[in-house]
Every structure is written in C-alpha cells, then in structure tokens.
N, C-alpha and C positions, 0 to 999 in steps of 0.2 A: 482467483488469487489464492484460495485455500489449497488447491491442488498444486499450484506452482510453488507456494511456500513449502508445502510438505515435501515436494520433490527436491528442492534446492537448499533447504535450511541447514543441512549438515555441511554444506559447502560455504557457509557464511552469508547466504541470502537472507535478508531481513524484510519483513513486511510489517508496517505499522499502519493500522487503520485509524482514521480520525472521525469520530462522530461529532458533527457540528450541531450545536444547539439542541441536543437530545439529553434526556435524563439517564442516569445510571441504570435504573431498572429496565427501561425500554431497550437500552443497548445490550444489557445482559441477556434479555429474552431473545433478541435478534441473534446475538452471537451463539446462543445455545441452539436455536432453531436451525441456523445455517452451519452448525458444527465448526465454527471458526476457531482455529488453533493459534492464530497470531494475536499479538496484543492490539488493543484499541484504546487510543487516547480520547478522553472526554474533553471536548472543546466547548464547554457549556455556553460560554459567552462569545464565541467566534473569534477569539484572540489569535489563535494559530492560523485560522482561515485568513484573517486580515494580514498577518505578518507575511504569509507566503503568497498573497495576492491571488487566492483561489477565485476563479471566475465561473466555475461550473462544478456540478457534482454528477458523477465522480470526476476527480482530477487526480492524475498519477504523477508522482515525481520520482525520477530514477537517479539515484546517487551512487557514486562509486564507493570503494572502501574508505576513501579519505573524506567522504561527505560532500564531494564536489558534485554539483548538479550536472548530470549528463544529458538530461532531457525531461520533458514533461508532456503529458497528453491530456486532452479534454475529452470527456465523455467515456462511455463504456468501451471496453476492449476485450477481445478474446485472448487473454494472457496465456492460455494453454495452447495456442496455435504454434506451429513449428517455427514460424518467423519470430514470434515474440520469445519463445523459449531459446532460440538461437541468440537473440539480443541479450537475454539474461546470462546465458553462458559466456558471451563475450565480456560482459561487465564483470562477471565473477573471475574470469581469467586474467583481468588486468591487475597489475601490482599496485 
C-alpha cells in the first residue's frame, strides 16, 4: 500500500489506514518501522470497524472520487501487482 500510495498520490489517490483497537504509541511505532506515509485513523473502540461491517483484517474498501463504494476485498492483497495497479488507474480516471 505504501508503494501504491506514493506512486499515485499526486493523481488524487488516497489511502487511509485504520488501526482497530490499538493505542496511539503502538501505531506510531509501527508506522515509523514500516515507513508509512499515508494517514492512519485510530479506531480505539472499534466504532469505524462496526460501522463499515469489517469482517476480517485486513479489509480494503475502494471508493471513487465521489466516495461511492466501488468494491472491497478481504484479506491480504498484492496491491503493487499489474492487475491491481490497473484497477487503481481505472478508478482514478473516472470522473
């Protein structure tokens, strides 16, 4: 996700990580260790997780520029693959 974010951020691509039921210091250490450059929301009580019906970790939500849910995936993904990069490119090119 970090590489994908860095590649497409200037085109309007946004990544928001959500740390569920983790403390701020733990999340800060993890972000520093992984050199994460995108923002991470602290969902200390799991409220966001409940609202969006998250069933697994990680779970990814893909939204277009209007905030409309275009798809979601359960479990880990290779977001740097050609197939997934093409999907991101299609979403970015939509009006």
